[in-house]
TORPA-446804 format. One line per 10 residues: number of its first residue (from 1); their letters; for each residue x, y, z of N, C-alpha, C, CB. Coordinates in Angstrom, 2 decimals. Each point is the difference from the previous one (the first is absolute). Glycine has a CB too. Example, Ala and Ser with C-alpha at 12.3 -4.5 7.8 and 13.67 -1.06 7.14 Angstrom:
BEGIN
1 = as = 13.19:-5.69:7.80:-0.89:1.19:0.00:0.90:1.20:0.00:-1.89:-1.17:1.25 | 1.54:2.22:-1.97:0.82:1.19:0.06:-0.77:1.09:0.73:1.18:-0.63:-2.15
END
This chain:
BEGIN
1 = xxxxxxxxxx = -23.13:-21.24:1.19:0.06:-0.80:1.26:0.08:-1.37:-0.48:-1.33:1.58:1.45 | 2.09:-2.49:-0.71:0.10:-1.36:-0.28:-1.08:-0.74:0.63:2.34:0.23:-0.23 | -2.30:-1.48:0.04:-1.09:-0.96:0.65:0.40:-0.12:1.60:-0.39:-1.53:-2.39 | 1.59:1.99:2.63:0.35:-0.12:1.60:-0.37:1.26:0.63:1.98:-1.53:-0.30 | -2.53:2.57:-0.32:-0.42:1.26:0.34:0.88:0.94:0.20:-1.55:-0.96:0.77 | 2.79:0.75:-1.27:1.14:0.86:-0.02:0.00:1.06:-1.22:1.26:-1.95:1.16 | -1.29:3.17:-0.95:0.23:0.86:-1.14:1.31:-0.22:-0.72:-1.38:1.62:1.14 | 1.27:-1.78:-2.46:1.19:-0.31:-0.72:0.33:1.19:-1.01:-0.52:-2.58:0.26 | -0.47:3.14:-0.82:0.36:1.22:-0.78:-1.01:1.07:0.38:1.01:-1.34:-1.98 | -0.77:2.58:1.50:-0.87:1.18:0.35:0.21:1.01:-1.00:0.09:-0.42:2.39
11 = xxxxxxxxxx = -1.33:1.14:-2.70:0.06:1.05:-0.95:-0.71:1.20:0.80:-0.01:-1.63:-2.26 | 0.62:2.73:2.27:-0.71:1.18:0.54:-0.47:0.88:-1.22:1.44:-0.04:2.21 | -2.55:0.58:-1.88:-0.67:0.78:-1.16:0.99:1.35:-0.11:-2.78:-0.93:0.50 | 2.98:1.06:-1.87:0.92:1.05:-0.12:-0.79:1.50:-0.43:1.90:-2.00:-0.69 | -3.20:1.81:0.23:-0.71:1.20:-0.40:-1.12:0.30:0.96:0.58:-0.43:-2.35 | -0.32:1.31:3.33:-0.96:0.03:0.92:-1.28:1.03:-0.29:1.99:-0.71:1.52 | -2.95:0.52:-0.88:-1.27:1.02:-0.39:0.19:1.23:0.69:-1.71:-1.78:-0.25 | 1.77:3.00:-0.51:0.31:1.12:0.56:-1.31:0.41:1.02:1.65:0.63:-2.20 | -1.29:0.16:3.42:-1.10:0.21:1.01:-0.70:-1.12:0.45:-0.25:1.96:-0.93 | 0.48:-3.19:0.67:-0.31:-1.17:0.44:0.81:-0.73:0.71:-1.13:0.12:-1.53
21 = xxxxxxxxxx = 2.33:-0.45:0.97:1.17:-0.77:0.59:1.17:0.86:0.20:-0.76:-2.02:-1.09 | 0.79:3.17:0.73:0.99:1.08:0.42:-0.54:1.52:-0.39:2.02:-1.83:-0.37 | -1.28:2.67:0.95:-0.36:1.35:-0.29:1.32:0.58:-0.83:-1.70:0.27:2.27 | 1.00:0.02:-3.64:1.17:0.37:-1.03:0.46:1.48:0.33:-1.00:-1.57:-2.00 | 2.06:1.90:1.50:0.52:1.29:-0.05:0.11:0.53:1.47:-1.01:0.38:-2.37 | 1.73:-0.94:3.06:0.07:0.35:1.59:0.42:1.36:0.17:0.61:-2.28:0.66 | 0.04:3.03:-1.60:0.47:1.26:0.09:-1.23:1.06:-0.08:2.28:-0.88:-1.02 | -3.25:0.19:0.19:-1.17:1.02:-0.33:-1.19:-0.38:1.08:0.61:0.18:-2.81 | -0.83:-1.54:2.79:-1.11:-0.56:0.58:0.10:-0.57:1.46:-0.51:-0.41:-2.32 | 1.82:0.66:2.85:0.57:-0.65:1.19:-1.09:0.59:1.11:2.84:-0.15:-0.82
31 = xxxxxxxxxx = -3.26:1.45:0.78:-0.98:0.36:1.25:-1.28:-0.80:0.07:0.82:2.32:-0.12 | -1.19:-3.17:-1.10:-0.93:-0.76:0.20:-0.08:-1.43:0.64:-0.29:1.43:-1.62 | 1.68:-1.78:1.93:0.19:-1.20:0.45:-0.80:-0.49:1.31:2.13:0.42:-1.14 | -1.99:0.53:2.19:-0.99:-0.33:1.14:-1.34:-0.10:-0.24:1.39:1.00:1.22 | -2.21:-0.27:-1.97:-1.21:-0.23:-0.66:-0.08:-1.20:-0.63:-0.18:2.12:-0.24 | 1.08:-2.54:-0.59:-0.14:-1.30:-1.03:-0.01:-1.16:0.82:1.24:0.98:-1.93 | -0.35:-0.97:3.11:0.06:-1.13:0.67:-1.34:-0.35:1.02:2.64:0.44:-0.29 | -3.22:0.78:0.78:-1.26:-0.27:0.60:-1.17:-0.49:-1.04:0.76:1.78:1.76 | -0.51:-1.64:-2.90:-0.94:-0.70:-0.97:0.31:-1.25:-0.59:-0.56:2.02:-0.46 | 1.70:-2.58:1.06:0.45:-1.35:-0.44:0.97:-0.05:-1.06:-2.06:-0.73:0.65
41 = xxxxxxxxxx = 2.56:1.73:-1.09:1.13:0.14:-1.03:1.36:-0.53:0.73:-1.19:2.20:-1.24 | 1.81:-3.26:0.46:1.08:-0.44:0.51:1.34:0.61:-0.62:-1.42:-1.97:0.51 | 2.69:1.86:0.00:1.17:0.31:-0.62:0.94:-0.87:-0.33:-0.41:1.62:0.91 | -0.03:-2.64:-1.84:0.91:-1.15:-0.16:1.04:0.51:-0.81:-1.67:-1.76:0.19 | 2.78:0.89:-0.23:1.14:0.10:-0.91:-0.04:-1.02:-1.03:1.31:0.93:1.75 | -1.15:-0.44:-3.04:-0.23:-0.88:-1.04:1.13:-1.09:-0.23:-1.34:1.89:-0.95 | 1.10:-2.86:0.40:1.04:-1.04:-0.22:0.90:0.54:-1.17:-1.58:-2.00:0.80 | 2.69:1.24:-1.24:0.74:0.55:-0.82:0.57:-1.26:-1.02:0.46:2.09:1.83 | -1.25:-3.30:-1.73:0.60:-1.17:-0.70:-1.22:-0.73:-0.69:2.03:-0.28:1.76 | -1.68:-0.08:-3.02:-0.93:-0.74:-0.79:0.09:-1.44:0.21:0.07:1.72:-1.58
51 = xxxxxxxxxx = -0.59:-2.29:2.88:0.21:-1.29:0.40:-0.81:-1.06:-0.86:0.48:0.99:2.30 | 0.20:-1.98:-2.69:-0.57:-1.08:-0.81:-0.16:-1.13:0.82:0.98:0.79:-2.00 | -2.29:-1.28:2.11:-0.35:-1.16:0.91:-0.02:-1.39:-1.10:-1.67:1.72:1.95 | 1.54:-2.68:-1.30:0.01:-1.52:-0.95:-1.10:-0.62:0.68:2.64:-0.52:-0.59 | -3.33:-0.03:-0.26:-1.01:-1.12:0.33:0.62:-1.23:0.48:-1.46:0.87:-1.67 | 0.79:-1.97:1.97:0.51:-1.27:0.41:0.72:-0.54:-1.09:-1.75:-0.38:1.53 | 1.30:0.68:-2.61:0.65:-0.53:-1.25:1.15:0.90:-0.66:-2.26:-1.09:-0.39 | 2.40:1.89:1.29:1.36:1.05:-0.20:-0.16:1.02:-1.34:1.72:-2.06:1.05 | -3.18:2.15:-1.19:-0.30:1.07:-1.02:0.03:1.30:0.55:-1.33:-1.47:-1.17 | 2.23:2.35:0.70:0.08:1.44:0.42:-1.19:0.68:-0.34:2.34:0.05:-0.28
61 = xxxxxxxxxx = -2.70:0.96:1.37:-1.06:0.97:-0.33:0.27:1.24:1.00:-1.81:-1.92:-0.81 | 1.14:3.02:0.19:0.16:1.18:0.80:-1.38:0.39:0.53:2.03:0.75:-1.35 | -2.06:0.06:2.57:-1.13:0.44:0.51:-0.23:1.48:0.13:0.11:-2.06:1.00 | -1.09:2.56:-1.40:-0.33:1.50:0.07:-1.23:0.28:0.98:0.86:0.28:-2.49 | -0.64:0.59:3.41:-0.88:0.21:1.11:-0.85:1.19:-0.28:1.61:-1.02:1.57 | -3.00:0.86:-1.33:-0.96:1.18:-0.09:0.07:0.58:-1.34:0.24:0.53:2.40 | 0.07:0.85:-2.57:-0.09:0.54:-1.30:1.40:-0.17:-0.74:-1.85:1.68:0.85 | 2.71:-2.29:-0.64:1.23:-0.18:-0.66:-0.16:-0.38:-1.51:0.93:-0.65:2.23 | -2.04:-0.11:-2.36:-0.12:-0.48:-1.49:-0.53:1.25:-0.91:-0.59:-2.60:0.80 | 0.42:3.77:-0.20:-0.16:1.15:-0.91:1.04:0.67:-0.58:-1.67:0.22:1.12
71 = xxxxxxxxxx = 2.99:-0.63:-0.69:1.00:0.51:-0.51:0.84:-1.02:-0.92:-0.15:1.58:1.98 | 0.17:-1.30:-3.22:0.53:-1.00:-1.06:1.44:-0.26:0.21:-1.63:0.79:-1.67 | 2.42:-0.01:2.31:1.56:-0.34:0.12:0.03:-1.04:1.22:1.00:2.52:-0.87 | -1.88:-2.59:1.88:0.00:-0.87:1.04:-0.03:-1.43:-0.39:-1.02:1.72:1.22 | 0.08:-1.95:-2.00:-0.17:-1.40:-0.61:1.06:-0.27:-0.97:-2.42:0.09:0.27 | 2.90:0.60:-1.10:1.01:-0.05:-0.89:1.39:-0.42:0.80:-1.33:1.81:-1.53 | 1.65:-1.01:2.55:1.17:-0.33:0.81:-0.09:-1.47:0.77:0.26:2.64:0.27 | -1.48:-2.97:0.15:-0.14:-1.40:0.52:0.38:-1.02:-0.95:-1.74:0.74:1.35 | 1.11:-0.59:-2.66:0.29:-0.86:-1.11:1.53:0.09:-0.39:-2.46:0.30:-0.82 | 3.15:0.75:0.78:1.41:0.28:-0.28:0.85:-0.83:1.12:-0.55:2.48:-1.08
81 = xxxxxxxxxx = -0.01:-2.53:2.33:0.54:-0.83:0.93:0.07:-1.49:0.04:-0.57:1.80:0.90 | -0.50:-2.15:-2.01:-0.13:-1.47:-0.10:-1.37:-0.52:0.26:2.29:-0.14:0.67 | -3.29:0.99:-0.33:-1.28:-0.54:0.10:-0.72:-0.75:-1.02:0.02:1.64:1.30 | -0.46:-2.71:-1.27:-0.75:-0.75:-0.84:-1.43:0.40:-0.15:1.52:-1.66:0.55 | -2.01:1.96:0.51:-1.60:0.59:0.15:0.19:0.97:1.08:-1.49:-2.19:-0.62 | 0.36:2.94:0.81:-0.14:0.95:0.98:-1.40:-0.21:0.81:1.51:1.60:-1.49 | -1.26:-1.15:2.74:-1.24:-0.12:0.76:-0.17:1.56:0.60:0.28:-2.84:0.66 | -1.61:3.13:-0.40:-0.51:1.30:0.63:-0.75:-0.33:1.20:-0.18:1.17:-2.17 | 0.67:-0.77:3.14:-0.68:-0.07:1.47:-0.82:1.33:0.40:2.03:-1.57:0.78 | -3.05:1.69:-0.69:-0.50:1.44:0.33:-1.20:0.05:0.80:0.91:0.74:-2.03
91 = xxxxxxxxxx = -1.13:0.07:2.77:-1.22:0.33:1.00:-0.83:1.16:-0.85:1.43:-0.50:2.55 | -2.29:-0.04:-3.15:-0.99:0.90:-0.91:-1.43:0.37:0.77:1.06:-1.26:-2.23 | -0.97:0.77:3.53:-1.25:0.38:0.75:-0.50:1.45:-0.06:0.72:-1.75:1.46 | 0.23:2.63:-1.50:-0.35:1.39:0.30:-0.59:0.70:-1.33:1.91:0.09:1.87 | -1.80:-1.01:-2.88:-0.71:0.34:-1.39:-1.46:-0.11:0.07:1.93:-0.86:-1.23 | -2.30:0.11:2.22:-1.46:-0.51:0.12:-0.59:-0.56:-1.19:-0.32:1.64:1.60 | -0.94:-1.66:-1.72:-0.60:-0.67:-1.22:0.01:1.22:-1.06:-1.63:-1.88:1.36 | 2.57:2.02:-2.16:0.11:1.14:-1.12:0.73:-0.70:-1.20:0.18:2.12:1.73 | 0.26:-1.49:-2.71:0.76:-0.23:-1.09:1.50:-0.21:0.32:-1.71:1.29:-1.21 | 2.11:-0.64:2.23:1.47:-0.12:0.39:0.56:-1.27:0.02:-0.31:1.79:1.25
101 = xxxxxxxxxx = -0.26:-2.95:-0.63:0.61:-1.23:0.19:0.35:-0.58:-1.67:-1.46:-0.44:2.64 | 0.38:0.69:-3.36:0.32:-0.37:-1.50:0.99:0.75:-0.79:-2.15:-0.65:0.02 | 2.34:1.94:0.51:0.95:0.75:-0.65:1.39:-0.32:0.35:-1.63:1.64:-0.12 | 1.60:-2.22:1.59:1.38:-0.51:0.39:0.35:-1.05:-0.47:-0.14:0.86:1.69 | -0.71:-1.77:-2.17:0.16:-1.20:-0.88:0.45:0.07:-1.22:-1.51:-0.68:1.06 | 1.11:1.86:-1.73:0.43:0.39:-1.19:1.44:0.24:-0.27:-2.07:0.80:0.00 | 2.50:-0.27:1.30:1.51:0.35:0.05:0.79:-1.21:-0.25:-0.36:1.81:1.65 | -0.25:-2.85:-1.05:0.96:-1.37:-0.03:0.02:-0.51:-1.34:-0.54:-0.73:2.31 | -0.74:1.13:-3.07:-0.07:-0.69:-1.49:1.08:0.71:-0.76:-2.64:-0.52:-0.09 | 2.88:2.11:0.35:0.87:0.54:-0.69:1.38:-0.47:0.26:-1.52:1.70:-0.12
111 = xxxxxxxxxx = 1.81:-1.92:1.31:1.46:-0.50:0.54:0.20:-1.38:-0.74:-0.13:1.14:2.57 | -0.80:-1.89:-2.60:0.09:-1.39:-0.47:0.29:-0.07:-1.61:-1.68:-0.70:1.99 | 1.02:1.59:-2.63:0.29:0.33:-1.52:1.38:0.62:-0.18:-2.49:0.43:-0.42 | 2.71:0.44:1.03:1.35:0.70:-0.20:1.12:-0.76:0.29:-1.00:1.93:0.51 | 0.89:-2.83:0.44:1.28:-0.80:0.35:-0.12:-1.59:-0.43:0.39:1.70:2.09 | -1.45:-2.09:-2.58:-0.13:-1.18:-0.56:-0.06:-1.21:1.15:1.20:1.10:-2.13 | -1.87:-0.73:3.11:0.02:-0.90:1.25:-1.51:-0.22:0.48:2.42:0.93:0.78 | -2.69:-1.97:-0.24:-1.23:-0.18:0.75:0.07:0.78:1.28:-0.34:-2.25:-0.99 | -0.87:2.69:1.49:0.01:0.55:1.25:-1.26:-0.54:0.94:1.26:2.06:-1.13 | -0.96:-2.15:2.32:-1.04:-0.59:0.79:-0.38:1.31:1.02:0.96:-2.80:-0.19
121 = xxxxxxxxxx = -2.27:3.20:0.00:-0.33:1.24:0.48:-1.12:-0.31:1.28:0.53:1.24:-2.57 | 0.09:-1.03:3.79:-0.77:-0.57:1.08:-0.44:1.27:0.92:1.35:-2.42:-0.08 | -2.61:2.68:0.26:-0.48:1.10:0.86:-0.98:-0.63:1.07:0.23:1.79:-1.96 | 0.03:-1.20:3.10:-0.80:-0.45:1.19:-1.48:-0.03:-0.28:1.73:0.93:1.48 | -2.32:0.13:-2.14:-1.21:0.25:-0.33:-0.41:-0.19:-1.30:0.16:1.27:1.62 | 0.83:-1.58:-2.59:-0.25:-0.10:-1.48:0.25:1.19:-0.83:-1.60:-1.57:0.60 | 1.93:1.41:-1.67:-0.07:-1.22:-0.75:1.11:-0.93:0.09:-1.28:1.23:-1.40 | 1.33:-2.49:1.49:1.05:-0.82:0.02:-0.01:-0.90:-1.29:-0.01:0.13:2.55 | 1.09:-0.16:-3.38:-0.03:-0.54:-1.25:1.33:-0.56:-0.41:-1.79:1.53:-0.51 | 1.86:-2.25:-0.59:1.22:-0.37:-0.62:-0.03:0.60:-1.48:0.20:-2.20:1.49
131 = xxxxxxxxxx = 0.85:2.78:-1.77:0.13:0.77:-1.20:1.22:-0.75:-0.92:-0.88:2.38:1.34 | 0.62:-2.78:-2.40:0.96:-0.55:-1.00:0.84:1.03:-0.52:-1.50:-1.70:-0.60 | 2.78:1.24:0.10:0.98:0.90:-0.61:-0.34:0.88:-1.14:1.36:-1.61:0.73 | -2.75:1.14:-1.53:-0.50:0.65:-0.83:-1.16:0.96:0.42:0.87:-1.80:-1.27 | -1.03:1.83:2.75:-1.03:1.02:0.34:-1.26:-0.62:0.27:1.09:1.61:-1.34 | -1.41:-2.91:1.18:-1.30:-0.59:0.08:-0.17:-0.28:1.63:0.07:-1.12:-2.63 | -1.07:1.61:3.11:-0.58:-0.52:1.28:-0.64:-1.44:-0.04:-0.43:2.40:0.49 | 1.32:-3.26:-0.11:-0.46:-1.45:-0.32:-1.02:-0.62:1.03:2.29:-0.33:-1.07 | -1.93:0.84:2.35:-0.73:-0.55:1.15:-0.18:1.24:1.00:1.01:-2.53:-0.30 | -2.24:2.54:0.86:-0.07:0.99:1.27:-0.95:-0.64:1.06:0.34:2.20:-1.48
141 = xxxxxxxxxx = -0.11:-1.72:2.80:-0.83:-0.65:1.10:-1.48:0.92:-0.08:2.37:-0.80:1.76 | -3.23:-0.16:-1.73:-1.47:0.48:-0.02:-0.72:-0.79:0.90:0.02:0.70:-2.26 | -1.21:-0.13:2.75:-1.00:-0.67:0.70:-1.00:-0.75:-0.76:0.36:1.62:1.53 | -1.34:-2.20:-1.03:-0.94:-0.68:-0.92:-0.96:0.87:-0.56:0.26:-1.94:1.19 | -0.19:3.29:-1.04:-0.86:0.86:-0.93:0.80:0.66:-0.81:-1.66:0.30:1.46 | 2.96:-0.65:-1.61:0.92:0.72:-1.14:0.79:1.26:0.50:-1.75:-0.73:-1.76 | 1.41:1.21:2.96:0.80:1.07:0.52:1.38:-0.11:0.32:-1.91:0.50:0.72 | 2.83:0.23:-0.81:1.22:-0.18:0.07:0.91:0.97:0.87:-0.58:-1.03:-2.08 | -0.29:1.79:2.81:0.58:0.94:1.14:-0.72:-0.16:1.29:0.61:1.69:-1.69 | -0.01:-1.67:2.76:-0.41:-0.18:1.30:-0.80:-1.31:-0.15:-0.01:2.57:0.74
151 = xxxxxxxxxx = 0.69:-3.75:-1.00:-0.37:-1.37:0.06:1.08:-0.90:0.68:-1.36:0.43:-2.05 | 0.85:-1.53:2.50:0.85:-1.01:0.44:0.41:-0.98:-0.73:-0.83:0.47:1.60 | 1.84:-0.91:-1.94:0.17:-1.14:-1.08:1.48:-0.22:-0.27:-2.22:0.60:-1.16 | 2.44:-1.42:0.40:1.51:-0.39:-0.50:-0.12:-0.48:-1.28:0.89:-0.65:2.13 | 0.25:0.79:-2.71:0.10:-0.39:-1.56:1.50:-0.50:-0.27:-1.86:1.91:-0.77 | 1.92:-3.12:0.11:1.40:-0.53:-0.45:-0.05:-0.09:-1.61:0.41:-1.48:2.32 | 0.85:1.68:-2.83:0.03:-0.04:-1.36:1.43:-0.19:-0.40:-2.06:1.39:-0.19 | 2.29:-2.11:-0.93:1.33:-0.03:-0.57:0.43:1.26:-0.71:-0.34:-2.36:-0.20 | 1.55:2.88:0.44:0.51:1.10:-0.65:1.10:-0.26:-0.79:-0.80:1.20:1.62 | 0.96:-0.27:-2.59:1.36:-0.11:-0.75:0.99:0.58:0.69:-0.96:0.03:-2.01
161 = xxxxxxxxxx = 2.06:-0.76:2.23:1.30:0.51:0.70:1.21:0.14:-0.78:-0.84:-1.01:1.86 | 0.55:1.44:-3.10:1.05:0.21:-0.95:-0.05:1.41:-0.25:-0.08:-2.23:-1.03 | 1.13:3.18:1.19:0.01:1.34:-0.37:0.16:0.15:-1.42:0.84:0.57:2.10 | -1.80:0.13:-2.86:0.01:0.05:-1.45:0.72:1.41:-0.18:-2.29:-1.54:-0.54 | 3.09:1.52:-0.66:0.61:1.44:-0.36:-0.99:0.92:-0.50:2.09:-0.97:-0.58 | -2.06:2.32:0.97:-0.93:0.90:-0.44:1.06:1.39:-0.27:-2.37:-1.21:1.49 | 1.72:2.01:-2.17:0.74:1.24:-0.44:0.28:0.94:1.39:-1.25:-0.07:-2.60 | 0.24:0.15:3.34:0.09:0.70:1.15:1.06:-0.60:1.03:-2.40:0.67:-0.46 | 2.51:-1.93:0.75:0.70:-0.69:0.69:1.62:0.25:-0.33:-2.13:-1.55:0.16 | 2.24:1.62:-1.63:1.46:0.12:-0.54:0.26:1.42:-0.08:-0.01:-2.10:-1.37
171 = xxxxxxxxxx = -0.86:3.12:1.30:0.44:1.32:-0.23:-0.58:0.98:0.84:0.37:-0.61:-2.13 | -1.43:0.18:3.01:-0.48:0.75:1.00:-0.68:1.24:-0.61:1.76:-0.92:1.56 | -1.62:2.19:-1.16:-0.68:1.20:-0.27:0.72:0.80:-1.32:-0.69:0.08:2.71 | 1.70:-0.92:-3.20:0.62:0.84:-1.21:-0.94:0.22:-0.99:2.12:-0.88:0.29 | -2.96:0.11:-0.69:-1.07:0.24:-0.98:-0.72:1.30:0.21:-0.27:-2.41:-0.17 | -0.45:2.63:1.32:-0.80:1.49:0.11:1.02:1.05:0.14:-2.09:-0.91:1.20 | 3.33:0.67:-0.56:0.88:1.02:0.11:0.55:0.34:-1.37:0.49:-0.69:2.32 | -0.11:-0.26:-3.17:0.52:0.18:-1.38:-1.12:0.59:-0.77:1.63:-1.94:0.10 | -3.07:1.82:0.16:-1.00:0.43:-0.64:-0.25:1.65:0.23:-0.85:-2.52:0.18 | 1.13:2.68:1.15:0.01:1.40:0.41:1.21:0.86:-0.77:-1.02:-0.83:2.41
181 = xxxxxxxxxx = 2.08:0.26:-2.25:1.21:0.78:-0.80:-0.29:0.20:-1.34:1.64:-0.94:1.33 | -2.10:-0.10:-2.12:-0.33:0.08:-1.50:-1.07:1.23:-0.04:0.39:-2.79:-0.60 | -1.55:2.78:1.40:-0.94:1.02:0.07:0.62:1.27:0.02:-1.46:-1.42:1.08 | 2.20:1.70:0.02:0.59:1.31:0.22:1.01:0.57:-1.31:-0.15:-0.72:2.72 | 0.81:-0.41:-3.17:0.80:0.35:-1.22:-0.97:0.38:-1.20:1.91:-1.64:0.79 | -2.86:0.95:-1.01:-0.93:0.24:-1.01:-0.68:1.38:0.20:-0.32:-2.49:-0.23 | -0.16:2.74:1.51:-0.63:1.35:0.26:0.90:0.99:-0.14:-1.49:-0.85:1.44 | 2.78:0.94:-0.91:1.11:0.98:-0.13:0.31:0.31:-1.40:0.92:-0.81:2.07 | -0.80:-0.44:-2.88:0.40:0.26:-1.42:-1.11:0.69:-0.66:1.46:-1.98:-0.11 | -2.55:1.54:0.22:-1.24:0.80:-0.68:0.10:1.48:0.42:-1.64:-2.11:0.07
191 = xxxxxxxxx = 1.79:2.54:1.01:0.16:1.34:0.46:1.15:0.79:-0.79:-0.86:-0.83:2.30 | 2.13:0.07:-2.09:1.16:0.70:-0.65:-0.28:0.06:-1.49:1.67:-0.81:1.76 | -2.18:-0.09:-2.46:-0.08:0.07:-1.49:-1.28:1.02:-0.25:1.06:-2.64:-0.46 | -2.01:2.79:1.21:-0.99:0.83:-0.32:0.48:1.59:0.49:-1.83:-2.18:0.23 | 2.57:2.17:0.84:0.74:1.35:0.19:0.91:0.45:-1.03:-0.11:-0.47:2.22 | 0.88:-0.40:-2.71:0.95:0.38:-1.26:-0.77:0.35:-1.20:1.75:-1.55:0.76 | -3.06:1.01:-1.06:-0.59:0.38:-1.08:-0.55:1.28:0.03:-0.31:-2.11:-0.34 | -0.38:2.46:1.67:-0.50:1.20:0.25:1.01:1.17:-0.09:-1.60:-1.24:1.32 | 2.92:0.89:-1.08:1.03:1.05:-0.02:0.27:0.14:-1.46:1.09:-0.49:2.33
END
C-alpha cells in the first residue's frame, strides 16, 4: 500500500492450513464442511503467484504468510523471482506460550541459510526477529524482562539485501534426491552381488 492509501501490489497466501483455511480432499471429507464451517473453518482459495514487492528504495522482497516458511521450495521460488530478502508475517497466538513460536522462527533460520538471504520474521505474539543470510538471529523484539513472546514492542535493524549464492538455491532438492538414488543403487547392487555369490 502506498502513502496515498491505495493498494499497489498484493500477495495471496498459496499454502493454506488444512482444516483451518480449507477442507482438504473434498471427495473424502466433503461431508465435514457444514460442521467445519460452524467451527470457524474457512474455505479460501489459494493464491497462485509469487508476488515480489519493493521497498521505497526499490529493493525487491518476498513475503511468506503464516506457515509458508515451513516449505523450503516456497522461499526458493521467491528468491528465484528476484527477492533480495524475505519477510514472514504470521499469527502465532494460537501456539500460546510454548516452544512452537521458537520452532517457527527456526524454520526462517533454515530458509535464510538455504537461500543466502536475510529474513524479517514478524509474529503478532512473538517471536519477531531479524535473521541474517548466515542464520544468525541478530535482533529480536523483547520486553524489559527479556521475554520475547506475548510482548509489546518494536525493533529496527539493518539487514543484508544481497542474495548470496548457495548450493540449495542453485540445485534445489537435487542433492537429497541424488543421494536417495545412489543409496538405492548401492543397496540393490549389494543384494544382486550377494545373490550371485550365493548361487
